[in-house]
C-alpha positions as CSV (number, residue, x, y, z in Angstrom):
1,M,-17.5,17.2,76.3
2,D,-19.4,14.0,76.0
3,V,-22.5,13.0,78.0
4,Q,-20.6,11.0,80.7
5,E,-18.0,13.8,81.2
6,K,-20.8,16.3,81.4
7,E,-22.6,14.3,84.1
8,A,-19.4,13.9,86.1
9,H,-18.7,17.6,85.8
10,T,-22.2,18.8,86.8
11,G,-23.0,16.0,89.3
12,K,-26.3,15.4,87.5
13,T,-27.5,12.3,85.6
14,I,-30.1,12.3,82.8
15,K,-32.0,9.0,82.4
16,Q,-35.2,7.7,80.8
17,F,-37.4,5.1,82.5
18,P,-40.5,3.4,81.0
19,V,-43.6,4.0,83.1
20,T,-46.4,1.3,83.3
21,G,-49.9,1.6,84.5
22,M,-50.8,5.0,83.0
23,S,-54.3,5.2,81.3
24,C,-54.6,8.9,80.5
25,A,-52.6,12.2,80.3
26,S,-53.6,13.1,83.9
27,C,-51.9,9.9,85.0
28,A,-48.6,11.2,83.4
29,S,-49.1,14.5,85.3
30,G,-49.6,12.6,88.5
31,V,-46.4,10.6,88.1
32,E,-44.5,13.7,87.1
33,N,-45.7,15.5,90.2
34,V,-44.7,12.6,92.5
35,L,-41.2,12.4,91.0
36,S,-40.7,16.2,91.0
37,A,-41.5,16.3,94.7
38,Q,-38.6,14.0,95.6
39,E,-35.4,15.4,97.0
40,G,-32.5,15.0,94.5
41,I,-34.7,15.1,91.4
42,L,-34.0,18.3,89.6
43,Q,-36.5,17.8,86.8
44,A,-39.0,15.2,85.7
45,N,-40.9,15.0,82.4
46,V,-43.4,12.2,82.0
47,S,-44.8,11.6,78.5
48,F,-48.1,9.7,78.1
49,A,-47.4,9.6,74.4
50,N,-44.5,7.2,74.8
51,H,-44.9,6.1,78.4
52,M,-41.5,7.4,79.3
53,A,-40.2,9.4,82.3
54,Q,-37.1,11.5,81.6
55,V,-35.5,12.4,84.9
56,I,-32.6,14.7,85.7
57,Y,-31.4,13.8,89.2
58,T,-28.4,13.8,91.6
59,P,-27.3,10.2,92.0
60,T,-25.7,10.9,95.3
61,V,-29.1,12.0,96.8
62,I,-31.6,9.6,95.1
63,A,-31.3,6.3,93.3
64,P,-33.6,4.8,90.6
65,A,-34.7,2.2,93.1
66,Q,-36.1,4.9,95.4
67,M,-37.9,6.5,92.4
68,K,-39.4,3.2,91.6
69,A,-40.7,2.9,95.1
70,V,-42.2,6.4,95.1
71,V,-44.0,5.8,91.7
72,R,-45.3,2.5,92.9
73,S,-46.8,4.2,96.0
74,A,-48.8,6.4,93.6
75,G,-50.3,3.3,91.9
76,Y,-47.9,3.1,88.8
77,D,-44.6,1.5,88.2
78,L,-41.2,2.5,86.9
79,V,-39.0,0.1,85.0
80,I,-35.4,0.7,86.1
81,E,-33.8,-2.5,84.8
82,E,-31.7,-1.9,81.7
83,T,-30.9,-5.5,80.7
84,E,-32.0,-6.8,77.3
85,E,-34.3,-9.3,79.1
86,A,-36.0,-6.5,80.9
87,K,-36.6,-4.6,77.7
88,A,-38.0,-7.7,76.0
89,A,-40.3,-8.4,78.9
90,L,-41.6,-4.8,78.8
91,E,-42.3,-5.1,75.1
92,N,-44.1,-8.4,75.6
93,T,-46.2,-6.8,78.4
94,K,-47.2,-3.9,76.1
95,T,-48.2,-6.3,73.3
96,R,-50.2,-8.5,75.8
97,D,-52.0,-5.5,77.3
98,F,-53.1,-4.2,73.8
99,L,-54.4,-7.7,72.8
100,D,-56.3,-7.8,76.1
101,L,-57.8,-4.4,75.5
102,R,-58.8,-5.4,72.0
103,T,-60.5,-8.5,73.3
104,R,-62.3,-6.6,76.0
105,T,-63.5,-4.0,73.6
106,I,-64.9,-6.5,71.1
107,S,-66.5,-8.5,73.9
108,A,-68.1,-5.3,75.3
109,I,-69.5,-4.4,71.9
110,V,-70.9,-7.9,71.3
111,L,-72.7,-7.9,74.7
112,S,-73.9,-4.3,74.3
113,V,-75.6,-4.8,71.0
114,P,-78.4,-7.2,72.2
115,L,-78.7,-5.0,75.3
116,V,-79.6,-2.0,73.2
117,I,-82.0,-4.0,71.1
118,I,-83.8,-5.4,74.1
119,G,-83.9,-2.0,75.8
120,M,-85.5,-0.4,72.7
121,F,-88.0,-3.0,71.6
122,F,-88.5,-5.7,74.2
123,N,-88.3,-3.9,77.6
124,H,-91.9,-4.9,78.6
125,L,-91.4,-8.7,78.3
126,P,-91.5,-10.6,81.6
127,N,-88.2,-11.1,83.4
128,V,-86.5,-9.1,80.7
129,N,-84.6,-7.1,83.3
130,Y,-82.9,-10.3,84.5
131,V,-81.8,-11.0,81.0
132,M,-80.3,-7.5,80.7
133,W,-78.7,-7.9,84.1
134,V,-76.9,-11.1,83.0
135,L,-75.7,-9.4,79.8
136,A,-74.5,-6.2,81.5
137,T,-72.8,-7.7,84.5
138,P,-69.7,-9.0,82.5
139,V,-69.3,-5.6,80.8
140,I,-69.4,-3.7,84.1
141,V,-67.7,-6.1,86.5
142,W,-65.0,-7.6,84.2
143,L,-64.6,-5.9,80.8
144,G,-64.7,-2.4,82.3
145,R,-63.0,-3.1,85.6
146,Q,-60.0,-0.8,84.6
147,F,-62.2,2.3,84.9
148,F,-63.2,1.4,88.5
149,V,-59.6,0.5,89.5
150,H,-58.2,3.7,88.1
151,A,-61.1,5.8,89.6
152,W,-60.3,4.3,93.0
153,R,-56.6,5.0,92.5
154,Q,-57.4,8.7,91.7
155,A,-59.7,8.9,94.7
156,R,-57.0,7.7,97.0
157,H,-54.8,10.6,95.8
158,R,-57.7,13.1,96.0
159,S,-58.0,13.7,92.2
160,A,-60.4,12.8,89.5
161,N,-60.3,12.2,85.7
162,M,-62.5,10.7,83.0
163,D,-62.2,7.3,84.6
164,T,-63.8,8.7,87.7
165,L,-66.8,9.9,85.7
166,V,-67.1,6.7,83.8
167,A,-66.9,4.6,86.9
168,L,-69.5,6.7,88.8
169,S,-72.0,7.0,86.0
170,T,-71.9,3.4,84.9
171,G,-71.5,2.1,88.5
172,I,-74.5,4.0,89.9
173,A,-76.6,3.3,86.8
174,Y,-75.8,-0.4,87.2
175,L,-76.4,-0.6,90.9
176,F,-79.6,1.4,90.6
177,S,-80.8,-1.0,87.8
178,V,-79.9,-4.0,90.0
179,F,-82.0,-2.6,92.8
180,N,-84.9,-1.9,90.5
181,T,-84.7,-5.4,89.1
182,V,-84.6,-7.1,92.5
183,F,-87.0,-4.7,94.4
184,P,-89.4,-3.3,91.8
185,S,-92.1,-3.1,94.4
186,F,-90.2,-0.3,96.1
187,W,-91.2,2.0,93.2
188,H,-94.6,0.4,92.4
189,R,-95.8,1.2,95.9
190,R,-95.0,4.8,95.2
191,G,-96.9,4.8,91.9
192,L,-93.7,4.8,89.8
193,E,-92.2,2.4,87.3
194,A,-89.0,0.6,88.1
195,H,-86.8,1.6,85.1
196,V,-83.4,-0.1,84.5
197,Y,-80.4,1.4,82.7
198,F,-78.3,-1.7,82.1
199,E,-77.9,-0.8,78.4
200,A,-76.8,2.7,79.1
201,A,-74.0,1.5,81.5
202,S,-72.9,-1.2,79.1
203,V,-72.8,1.0,76.0
204,V,-70.8,3.6,77.7
205,I,-68.2,1.1,78.8
206,A,-68.0,-0.3,75.2
207,F,-67.6,3.1,73.6
208,I,-64.9,4.3,76.0
209,L,-63.0,1.0,75.6
210,L,-63.2,1.5,71.8
211,G,-61.7,5.0,72.2
212,K,-58.9,3.6,74.4
213,M,-58.1,1.0,71.9
214,L,-57.9,3.5,69.1
215,E,-55.5,5.6,71.1
216,E,-53.2,2.7,72.0
217,K,-53.2,1.5,68.4
218,A,-52.0,5.0,67.2
219,K,-49.1,4.8,69.7
220,A,-48.2,1.2,69.0
221,H,-44.9,1.9,67.2
222,T,-43.6,4.7,69.4
223,S,-40.6,2.7,70.6
224,S,-39.7,1.0,67.3
225,A,-37.7,4.1,66.1
226,I,-35.2,3.6,68.9
227,K,-35.0,-0.1,68.2
228,K,-34.1,0.6,64.6
229,L,-31.4,2.9,65.6
230,M,-30.0,0.3,67.9
231,G,-30.3,-2.2,65.2
232,L,-27.8,-0.3,63.1
233,Q,-25.0,-1.6,65.3
234,P,-23.9,-5.1,64.5
235,K,-23.9,-7.7,67.3
236,T,-20.4,-9.0,66.6
237,V,-17.2,-7.5,65.2
238,A,-14.0,-8.9,63.6
239,V,-11.1,-8.1,65.9
240,V,-7.6,-8.4,64.4
241,Q,-5.3,-10.0,67.0
242,K,-1.6,-9.0,67.4
243,D,-0.6,-12.3,65.8
244,G,-2.8,-11.4,62.8
245,L,-5.6,-13.9,63.6
246,I,-9.1,-12.5,63.2
247,L,-11.6,-13.3,66.0
248,D,-15.3,-12.6,65.9
249,T,-16.1,-10.9,69.2
250,P,-19.4,-9.6,70.8
251,I,-19.5,-5.8,70.3
252,A,-19.9,-5.3,74.1
253,N,-16.3,-6.6,74.5
254,V,-14.7,-4.2,72.1
255,E,-12.4,-1.7,73.8
256,K,-10.8,1.5,72.8
257,G,-7.6,0.8,70.8
258,D,-8.7,-2.5,69.4
259,N,-7.8,-3.2,65.7
260,L,-11.0,-4.1,63.8
261,L,-11.7,-5.4,60.3
262,V,-14.6,-4.3,58.2
263,R,-15.5,-6.4,55.1
264,P,-17.5,-5.3,52.1
265,G,-21.2,-4.7,52.8
266,E,-20.8,-4.7,56.6
267,R,-21.8,-2.0,59.0
268,I,-19.0,-0.3,60.9
269,P,-19.4,-1.3,64.6
270,V,-17.8,1.6,66.5
271,D,-16.2,5.0,65.8
272,G,-12.5,4.9,64.8
273,V,-9.7,5.8,62.4
274,V,-8.7,3.8,59.3
275,T,-5.2,2.2,59.6
276,K,-5.0,-0.1,56.6
277,G,-6.9,-0.4,53.3
278,N,-9.4,1.9,51.6
279,S,-13.0,1.8,50.6
280,Y,-16.1,3.9,50.1
281,V,-18.5,4.2,53.0
282,D,-22.2,5.1,52.9
283,E,-22.6,7.8,55.5
284,S,-26.1,8.9,54.6
285,M,-27.3,8.0,58.1
286,I,-25.1,11.0,59.3
287,S,-24.9,13.4,56.4
288,G,-28.1,12.4,54.5
289,E,-26.1,12.6,51.3
290,P,-26.4,9.7,48.8
291,V,-22.9,9.6,47.5
292,P,-20.6,7.3,49.6
293,V,-17.4,8.9,51.0
294,S,-13.9,7.7,50.2
295,K,-12.0,6.3,53.2
296,Q,-8.2,6.0,53.4
297,T,-5.6,5.8,56.1
298,D,-6.2,8.3,58.9
299,D,-9.8,9.0,57.9
300,K,-12.5,8.8,60.5
301,V,-15.3,6.2,60.3
302,F,-18.5,6.1,62.3
303,A,-20.7,3.4,63.9
304,G,-23.7,2.3,61.9
305,T,-22.4,3.5,58.5
306,I,-22.1,0.9,55.8
307,N,-18.9,-0.1,54.1
308,Q,-19.2,-0.5,50.3
309,K,-16.8,-2.6,48.1
310,G,-13.4,-2.6,49.8
311,S,-12.1,-4.0,53.1
312,F,-10.2,-2.0,55.6
313,Q,-8.9,-2.1,59.2
314,F,-9.4,0.7,61.7
315,T,-8.6,1.4,65.4
316,A,-11.5,1.7,67.7
317,D,-11.6,5.3,69.1
318,K,-15.1,5.6,70.7
319,V,-17.0,2.5,71.8
320,G,-20.3,1.8,73.6
321,G,-22.2,4.9,74.6
322,D,-19.6,7.3,73.3
323,T,-20.1,6.6,69.6
324,L,-21.8,9.0,67.3
325,L,-24.7,6.5,66.7
326,A,-25.1,6.2,70.5
327,H,-25.3,10.0,70.7
328,I,-27.9,10.1,68.0
329,I,-30.0,7.4,69.9
330,R,-29.7,9.4,73.1
331,M,-30.6,12.7,71.4
332,V,-33.7,11.1,69.9
333,Q,-34.7,9.7,73.2
334,E,-34.2,13.0,75.0
335,A,-36.0,15.0,72.3
336,Q,-39.0,12.7,72.6
337,G,-39.0,12.6,76.4
338,S,-38.4,16.3,76.9
339,K,-41.8,17.3,75.6
340,A,-44.3,17.9,78.4
341,P,-47.3,15.6,78.0
342,V,-50.0,17.4,76.1
343,Q,-53.1,17.5,78.3
344,K,-56.1,16.6,76.1
345,L,-58.9,19.2,76.4
346,V,-61.3,16.5,77.7
347,D,-58.9,15.5,80.5
348,K,-58.2,19.1,81.5
349,I,-61.9,19.9,81.8
350,A,-62.7,16.6,83.5
351,G,-60.6,17.6,86.5
352,V,-63.2,20.3,87.1
353,F,-66.2,18.7,85.3
354,V,-66.3,15.5,87.4
355,P,-66.4,17.1,90.9
356,I,-69.0,19.6,89.6
357,V,-71.2,16.8,88.2
358,I,-71.0,14.8,91.4
359,S,-71.7,17.9,93.5
360,L,-74.7,18.8,91.3
361,A,-76.1,15.2,91.5
362,V,-75.7,15.1,95.3
363,L,-77.2,18.6,95.6
364,S,-80.2,17.6,93.5
365,F,-80.8,14.6,95.7
366,F,-80.8,16.6,98.9
367,A,-82.8,19.5,97.4
368,W,-85.6,17.0,96.4
369,W,-85.3,15.2,99.7
370,V,-85.7,18.5,101.7
371,F,-88.1,20.4,99.5
372,G,-89.8,17.7,97.5
373,G,-92.6,16.8,99.9
374,A,-93.9,13.3,100.3
375,N,-92.1,11.9,97.3
376,G,-88.9,13.9,97.9
377,L,-86.7,10.9,98.6
378,T,-87.9,9.0,95.5
379,Q,-87.6,12.0,93.2
380,G,-84.2,12.8,94.7
381,L,-82.9,9.3,93.9
382,L,-84.2,9.6,90.4
383,A,-82.6,13.1,90.0
384,L,-79.3,11.8,91.3
385,V,-79.2,8.9,88.8
386,T,-80.6,11.1,85.9
387,V,-77.9,13.7,86.4
388,L,-75.2,11.0,86.4
389,V,-76.6,9.2,83.4
390,I,-77.1,12.4,81.3
391,A,-73.6,13.6,82.3
392,C,-72.1,10.3,81.2
393,P,-69.1,11.1,79.0
394,C,-70.1,9.0,76.0
395,A,-70.1,12.0,73.6
396,L,-66.9,13.3,75.2
397,G,-65.3,10.0,74.8
398,L,-66.2,9.8,71.1
399,A,-65.5,13.5,70.2
400,T,-61.8,13.0,69.6
401,P,-61.4,9.4,68.4
402,T,-64.2,9.6,65.8
403,A,-62.8,12.8,64.3
404,I,-59.4,11.2,64.2
405,M,-60.6,8.0,62.6
406,V,-62.3,9.9,59.8
407,G,-59.5,12.4,59.4
408,V,-56.8,9.7,59.3
409,G,-58.8,7.7,56.9
410,R,-59.3,10.7,54.6
411,G,-55.6,11.4,54.8
412,A,-54.7,7.8,53.9
413,E,-56.9,8.1,50.8
414,N,-54.8,11.1,49.8
415,G,-51.4,9.4,50.6
416,I,-51.0,11.1,54.0
417,L,-50.5,8.9,57.0
418,I,-51.2,10.7,60.4
419,K,-50.2,8.7,63.5
420,D,-51.7,10.6,66.4
421,A,-54.0,13.3,67.6
422,E,-51.3,15.3,69.4
423,N,-49.6,16.2,66.1
424,L,-52.9,16.9,64.5
425,E,-53.6,19.5,67.2
426,R,-50.3,21.1,66.5
427,A,-50.2,20.9,62.7
428,H,-52.9,23.6,62.2
429,K,-50.6,26.1,64.0
430,I,-47.5,25.4,61.7
431,N,-45.9,28.7,60.6
432,A,-42.4,27.4,59.8
433,I,-41.3,24.3,57.8
434,V,-37.8,22.9,57.7
435,L,-37.0,20.8,54.6
436,D,-34.2,18.3,54.3
437,K,-32.6,18.4,50.8
438,T,-31.6,14.9,49.8
439,G,-34.6,12.6,49.2
440,T,-37.0,15.3,50.3
441,I,-36.6,18.2,47.8
442,T,-34.4,16.0,45.5
443,E,-34.8,12.4,44.3
444,G,-32.1,11.2,46.7
445,K,-29.8,9.3,44.3
446,P,-27.3,10.4,41.7
447,V,-28.3,9.9,38.1
448,V,-26.9,10.9,34.7
449,T,-28.9,13.9,33.5
450,E,-26.8,14.6,30.3
451,L,-24.0,13.0,28.2
452,H,-22.6,15.8,26.1
453,W,-20.2,14.9,23.3
454,F,-17.5,17.5,22.3
455,V,-16.6,15.3,19.3
456,P,-18.7,13.2,17.0
457,E,-20.1,10.4,19.0
458,T,-19.2,6.8,18.1
459,K,-20.4,3.4,19.4
460,E,-16.8,2.5,20.3
461,H,-16.5,5.6,22.4
462,R,-19.6,4.7,24.3
463,K,-18.4,1.1,24.9
464,L,-15.0,2.4,26.1
465,L,-16.7,4.8,28.6
466,F,-19.0,1.9,29.8
467,A,-15.9,-0.3,30.3
468,L,-14.0,2.3,32.2
469,E,-16.9,3.1,34.6
470,Q,-17.8,-0.6,35.0
471,A,-14.3,-1.1,36.3
472,S,-14.5,1.8,38.8
473,E,-15.6,1.3,42.4
474,H,-16.7,5.0,42.7
475,P,-20.4,5.3,43.5
476,L,-20.9,7.9,40.7
477,A,-19.6,5.3,38.2
478,E,-22.7,3.2,39.0
479,A,-24.9,6.1,37.7
480,V,-22.9,6.2,34.4
481,V,-23.1,2.3,34.1
482,T,-26.8,2.4,34.6
483,Y,-27.1,5.2,32.0
484,L,-25.0,3.2,29.4
485,K,-26.4,-0.2,30.2
486,N,-27.6,-0.6,26.6
487,D,-23.9,-0.4,25.5
488,A,-22.9,-3.5,27.5
489,P,-20.7,-5.5,27.3
490,G,-17.9,-2.9,27.1
491,L,-14.6,-3.4,25.4
492,S,-11.7,-5.2,27.1
493,L,-9.3,-2.7,28.8
494,D,-5.7,-3.2,29.8
495,Q,-3.8,-1.6,32.7
496,V,-6.9,-0.3,34.4
497,Q,-6.0,1.9,37.4
498,S,-8.4,3.5,39.8
499,V,-7.1,6.9,41.0
500,T,-8.6,7.6,44.4
501,G,-10.6,10.8,44.5
502,R,-10.0,11.6,40.8
503,G,-11.3,8.8,38.5
504,I,-10.1,5.8,36.5
505,T,-7.7,5.2,33.6
506,G,-7.1,2.3,31.2
507,Q,-5.5,1.2,27.9
508,F,-7.2,0.1,24.7
509,N,-5.3,-0.3,21.4
510,N,-2.2,1.1,23.0
511,R,-3.9,4.4,23.8
512,S,-4.8,5.9,27.2
513,W,-8.4,6.5,28.1
514,L,-9.7,8.1,31.2
515,A,-12.9,9.1,33.1
516,G,-12.7,11.5,36.0
517,N,-12.6,15.1,37.3
518,R,-10.5,18.1,36.3
519,S,-7.6,17.0,38.5
520,L,-7.3,13.7,36.5
521,L,-7.1,15.6,33.3
522,T,-4.3,17.8,34.6
523,E,-2.3,14.8,35.8
524,N,-2.5,13.4,32.3
525,K,-1.5,16.7,30.8
526,I,-4.9,17.2,29.0
527,S,-6.0,20.8,28.7
528,P,-9.7,21.2,28.0
529,D,-10.8,23.8,25.5
530,P,-12.3,27.0,27.0
531,S,-15.7,26.1,25.6
532,V,-15.5,22.8,27.5
533,L,-14.6,24.6,30.8
534,Q,-17.4,27.1,30.3
535,W,-19.9,24.3,29.8
536,A,-18.6,22.5,32.9
537,D,-18.8,25.7,35.0
538,E,-22.4,26.2,33.9
539,K,-23.3,22.7,35.1
540,R,-21.5,23.2,38.5
541,A,-23.3,26.5,39.0
542,R,-26.5,24.4,39.0
543,A,-25.1,22.1,41.7
544,E,-24.4,19.3,39.2
545,T,-21.3,17.1,39.1
546,V,-19.3,16.8,35.9
547,V,-17.2,13.8,34.9
548,F,-14.9,14.1,31.9
549,F,-14.3,11.3,29.4
550,A,-11.0,11.8,27.5
551,G,-8.8,10.0,24.9
552,Y,-6.4,11.0,22.2
553,D,-5.1,13.6,24.7
554,K,-8.3,15.6,24.5
555,V,-11.7,15.7,26.2
556,L,-14.3,13.7,24.2
557,A,-17.4,14.1,26.4
558,G,-18.8,15.4,29.6
559,I,-21.1,13.4,31.8
560,V,-23.5,15.5,34.0
561,I,-24.5,13.7,37.3
562,A,-27.0,15.2,39.7
563,D,-29.4,14.4,42.4
564,K,-32.4,15.7,40.5
565,I,-34.9,18.0,42.1
566,K,-38.4,16.4,42.2
567,Q,-40.8,17.8,39.7
568,S,-43.3,18.7,42.4
569,S,-40.9,20.4,44.8
570,Q,-40.9,24.0,43.5
571,A,-44.7,24.2,43.1
572,A,-45.2,22.6,46.5
573,I,-42.8,25.0,48.3
574,Q,-44.4,28.0,46.6
575,E,-47.8,26.9,47.8
576,L,-46.6,26.7,51.4
577,I,-45.1,30.2,51.1
578,R,-48.5,31.4,49.8
579,M,-50.1,29.9,52.9
580,G,-48.0,32.2,55.0
581,I,-45.5,29.5,56.1
582,E,-41.8,30.3,56.3
583,V,-39.8,27.6,54.5
584,Y,-36.2,26.7,55.4
585,L,-33.7,24.3,53.7
586,L,-31.3,22.2,55.7
587,T,-28.6,20.0,54.2
588,G,-25.4,18.2,55.0
589,D,-24.2,19.2,51.5
590,N,-21.8,22.1,50.7
591,P,-23.0,25.7,50.6
592,H,-22.6,26.0,46.9
593,T,-25.0,23.1,46.2
594,A,-27.3,24.2,48.9
595,A,-27.6,27.7,47.5
596,A,-28.2,26.4,44.0
597,V,-30.9,24.0,45.0
598,A,-32.6,26.7,47.2
599,A,-32.6,29.2,44.4
600,R,-34.2,26.7,42.0
601,V,-37.1,25.9,44.3
602,G,-37.6,29.5,45.6
603,I,-36.3,29.1,49.1
604,T,-34.4,32.2,50.5
605,Q,-33.3,30.8,53.9
606,F,-31.0,27.7,54.0
607,K,-28.2,26.2,56.1
608,A,-25.5,23.9,54.6
609,E,-23.1,21.3,56.1
610,A,-25.6,20.5,58.8
611,L,-25.0,17.4,60.9
612,P,-27.9,15.7,62.7
613,G,-27.3,17.7,65.9
614,D,-27.1,20.9,63.9
615,K,-30.5,20.2,62.3
616,A,-32.1,19.6,65.7
617,A,-30.5,22.7,67.1
618,F,-31.8,24.8,64.2
619,V,-35.3,23.5,64.8
620,Q,-35.0,24.3,68.5
621,Q,-33.7,27.8,67.6
622,L,-36.8,28.5,65.6
623,Q,-39.0,27.2,68.4
624,Q,-37.3,29.6,70.8
625,Q,-38.4,32.4,68.5
626,G,-42.0,31.3,69.1
627,K,-42.5,29.4,65.8
628,V,-44.5,26.2,65.5
629,V,-42.0,24.2,63.4
630,A,-42.6,21.2,61.1
631,M,-39.6,19.2,60.0
632,V,-39.7,17.2,56.8
633,G,-37.1,14.6,56.2
634,D,-36.4,11.1,54.9
635,G,-33.2,9.8,56.4
636,I,-31.8,8.5,59.7
637,N,-29.8,11.7,59.9
638,D,-33.1,13.6,60.2
639,S,-34.4,11.5,63.1
640,H,-33.2,13.8,65.8
641,A,-34.6,16.9,64.2
642,L,-37.9,15.1,63.4
643,A,-38.2,14.2,67.1
644,Q,-37.4,17.8,68.2
645,A,-39.9,19.4,65.8
646,D,-43.4,20.3,66.9
647,V,-44.7,18.4,63.9
648,S,-42.6,15.7,62.1
649,I,-43.2,14.7,58.5
650,A,-41.4,11.8,56.8
651,M,-41.2,11.0,53.1
652,G,-42.6,7.5,52.5
653,K,-39.7,6.3,50.3
654,G,-37.1,7.3,53.0
655,S,-35.7,5.3,55.9
656,E,-38.0,3.3,58.1
657,L,-36.6,5.1,61.1
658,A,-37.6,8.5,59.8
659,M,-41.1,7.2,59.2
660,D,-41.3,5.7,62.8
661,V,-40.0,8.9,64.5
662,A,-42.3,11.2,62.4
663,K,-46.0,11.5,63.2
664,M,-47.0,12.1,59.6
665,T,-45.7,10.2,56.5
666,L,-46.2,11.2,52.9
667,L,-46.5,7.8,51.1
668,S,-45.7,9.2,47.7
669,S,-42.6,11.2,48.8
670,D,-44.3,14.2,47.1
671,L,-43.9,17.5,48.8
672,S,-47.2,18.7,47.3
673,K,-48.9,16.6,49.9
674,I,-47.7,18.8,52.8
675,A,-50.2,21.6,52.1
676,P,-53.2,19.2,52.0
677,A,-51.9,17.6,55.2
678,I,-51.9,20.9,57.0
679,R,-55.4,21.8,55.7
680,L,-56.6,18.3,56.7
681,S,-55.2,18.8,60.2
682,R,-57.0,22.2,60.5
683,K,-60.3,20.7,59.5
684,T,-59.9,17.7,61.8
685,V,-59.0,19.9,64.8
686,M,-62.0,22.2,64.0
687,T,-64.2,19.1,64.0
688,I,-62.8,17.9,67.3
689,R,-63.4,21.3,68.9
690,Q,-67.0,21.3,67.5
691,N,-67.6,17.9,68.9
692,L,-66.3,18.8,72.3
693,F,-68.3,22.1,72.3
694,W,-71.5,20.3,71.5
695,A,-70.8,17.6,74.0
696,F,-70.2,20.1,76.8
697,I,-73.1,22.3,75.8
698,Y,-75.3,19.2,75.9
699,N,-74.1,18.6,79.5
700,V,-74.5,22.3,80.5
701,M,-78.1,22.3,79.3
702,G,-79.0,18.7,80.2
703,I,-77.7,18.5,83.7
704,P,-79.8,21.3,85.1
705,I,-82.9,19.9,83.4
706,A,-82.1,16.4,84.8
707,A,-81.7,17.9,88.3
708,G,-85.3,19.3,88.0
709,L,-84.6,23.0,87.4
710,L,-87.7,23.3,85.2
711,Y,-90.1,21.7,87.7
712,P,-90.9,24.9,89.6
713,I,-91.5,26.7,86.3
714,N,-93.7,24.2,84.3
715,G,-93.7,21.0,86.3
716,F,-91.4,19.2,83.9
717,L,-89.2,16.3,85.3
718,L,-86.8,14.5,83.0
719,N,-87.3,10.8,83.0
720,P,-84.1,8.8,83.4
721,M,-85.1,6.9,80.3
722,L,-85.2,10.2,78.3
723,A,-81.8,11.0,79.8
724,G,-80.4,7.8,78.4
725,A,-81.9,8.6,75.0
726,A,-80.5,12.1,75.1
727,M,-77.1,10.7,75.9
728,A,-77.3,8.4,72.9
729,L,-78.5,11.3,70.7
730,S,-75.5,13.3,71.7
731,S,-73.2,10.5,70.6
732,V,-75.0,10.3,67.3
733,S,-74.6,14.0,66.7
734,V,-70.8,13.8,67.5
735,V,-70.3,10.9,65.1
736,S,-72.4,12.5,62.3
737,N,-70.3,15.7,62.6
738,S,-67.1,13.7,62.4
739,L,-68.3,11.9,59.2
740,R,-68.6,15.3,57.5
741,L,-64.8,15.2,57.2
742,K,-65.2,12.5,54.6
743,W,-66.5,15.0,52.1
744,A,-64.4,18.0,53.2
745,R,-62.2,19.6,50.5
746,I,-58.4,19.5,51.3
């Protein structure tokens, strides 16, 4: 039952819509709650990671336009248009927003640096407060406006997040500083100095903007994986008319039953059945196996796969959204969108932290006003501002991005690319790893590993073998040609004939020569010696392919062709097992080959003949058992399983799609990098937790002191200036702790 039939049968529709206007994980939660509350919406999952909402709804009850209106009422937007123009416009908007964020971040830093210098060394110069006012105003009013807009939006919906705290702390510090700049006599008459905190407000905005920019940069390529999948389908296709004329037609106009022509090197546009001609088709995007598959009349072909040397015609069977490629695209989208947005620890605590801080600040103000005597109002105002300044989330905002920056940099130095913090947080919990075979454990391409002669070797024999394989269109022949390239040019053969699925024959000096499998020998009445058969059986037991070279009615040589296991694979897999991680092998290859490869690298659990959907289902099955699963792959066929896994790891020499879908990429395609990647993630997550712990401890200790808790005990009152210094010190300690990752052993 395909997706459309399933939807018609159940009365439900599953769709994904881009969401715009979200600034943090709590925004995604807000959109999700608004959608989930609507009648007709059965389930809504909103991911801040890819800014997508996956909605399961009843189309007879609610339409996308109504969803859009509801999301807009919450202060965000839902893109329901599905035209190419709408998709292009959305991508342009994302690019423009990131460039704007980068510009604002750089501008805020440029304006904040002189503010800090003036505040530290020149704060007693005449009219210096006005200079600081001029420098800070663009940062607060323009460059940091998004925090105030988002905080107001949250307030309208009776919620709070980090934007709320940033807006309150910087806004009150700024307004308090403006008041002290314009009316310093208000404090002088009361025997107090009129301090300003322009630099604190500006630096906070600059740091938080930097954190936002780093986060957006890490997510910049989220949607490119789907684009690459969609790019596998050609824009036009050659349709064979009833009168024999060939017409290039847009793929959108292709209908089921059309007769299509595929030329050498072209991608197959839709799923269908071969009706005329034959060729070899590279189906690695589906099976992951490197050897192209022979296609003859009545064989099935699939959209996105690549035709090799021959031309053929086929009848379109599944078009548009029904093709296997379309299903893979849809599965990747659903696997990405079905994951609930991971609430960052800071955002979770901020929902409670912000109201508590505001309450404590207001409580401090009233406590001083009521019990503080003659200067109660003055001290209350100072306590209010001091609490908000010391609680400013500068350290909280730096805790995660600085650790990620150092951790990612350290990983890059060791050939490990880590794309986001979400997978870093998960990677340290990995207890099961699923490995693809081809290109992951193995090299990913067939090569000749041995040329064994059963008769004395001659130069003429080598040239004859080269000539035969050079004339063959079979992909394995290319491996032999590459191996024998020093014997080029070969001899001139007569009556060369390719025997589909078996090999190739030819004549030289009125004698027959052939290169192929056992079936080709039998057809030509050649009986190999028992020693030859024993040798061949030993090679096949090791998952290697044997090609026989024969002449004079006997077998002259055996060519061993294999997808070689990488030198580092066995040691890397054993290291993972020693770390207590269960290792599984998944492959689209046959059970015999899978068992042989698994045995050679020490894997006891494997699954053969696995299609893309099977791999993703296997990952999901492990997840349902409570395991945290990492998927390691290198091909398009692995993209669905990579998206489904808790942690996805791509081999750097694999497909671009796999690297886009995966959140970690091993640049050297070396499995021995997986263990260091996991250890690095553990150390980075530990550092993030340490940073957050100290940031919050700083607030837990600093806020009561700022409120004046020590005054009844020893008469100590925290000056707002010291509060600003303490805030800066907390940031320095967080950054210093993150920098320790540079020297950590992985």
